[in-house]
N, C-alpha and C positions, 0 to 999 in steps of 0.2 A: 438518462439513467434515475430512477426512484429510488426509494426505500432507503435502505442502510445502504445498499451497495452507492447509492450514487453520494450520499453523505461520505461516504469513507473516500470514495474518487475523489470529491470535491477538496475533503481535507489533504490527500495525498497530492493534488496537483498545485497544493497553494502553499509547499513548502519548498523553499527558496531551494533554486539549483535543480528543480524540475522542468523540464521544458515541454513534456507532455506527457499524457500515459498511452503505454501502447499495449499491443494483444497479441504479440510475437506466439505464444504456448497456447492460443484460442480464441476465443470470441469475444472475450472481454476483459479488460485492463486490469479488473478489480472482481477475484473470486472469494466467494465466502464459503467454508463448509460448518456447518452446525453439527456437535456431538453431544449425545445424549450420556456415555458414559464412558470415562468422567463427564459432567456438564462444562463445555466451552466451546469455541469456535476458532477458526484456523482461516486467515486471511493472507491472499498472495495478491501481490502490486506488481505491474510489469511498467516499467516507466522507462523514459529516456533521460539523460544527463544536459543539464546545458552547460554552453563552452564556459570555462571560468571557475569550474566547480569542482570539488572532489566527488569521485562518485562514492567511496565508502560514507564521507560525511554526509552527503544527500542520503544513501540507502538508512542510515541509523535515524537521520531525523523523520525522514518517512515511517519510519518501525514505530517511533515511538508516539509521533503524532496519531498515526494510523490505530495504534494499540489503544492509545489514550479514549480517543472516540470513540472506539468499539467495545469500550467497558462498560460503557453507560448503560447500556439496558440487558447484560447479563453477568449471575453472580460466578459463573465459571471462568477457568483460564483461558486468556486471547493469546495466539501466538500470532506473529505477521513473518510472514518471509517477502523479501524485494527482489524482484529479479531486475535487473538494470541490464536491458535488451540495447541500449545505442548510449555510446557517451562521445563526447568531443573532448580535442585536446585540451588539457588545462593547464 
């Protein structure tokens, strides 16, 4: 993956507790929708949580990291949704 989507995928994958990115609901694990009115973007990340990590904590960390990375080149609002497609017992 290249460009913004690739960068955001790298950010999400680097969060502790993410075992891998998945594509359960489509062809890409990271989707970016740009909006003009009002300006901003919505990002969806699909992932699997590694054993030993609490899914909600991982989702919150991914959401924060991706939102922070995605605001660097936009003046509008950025929202992030995290879909946990797979978990292991913790």
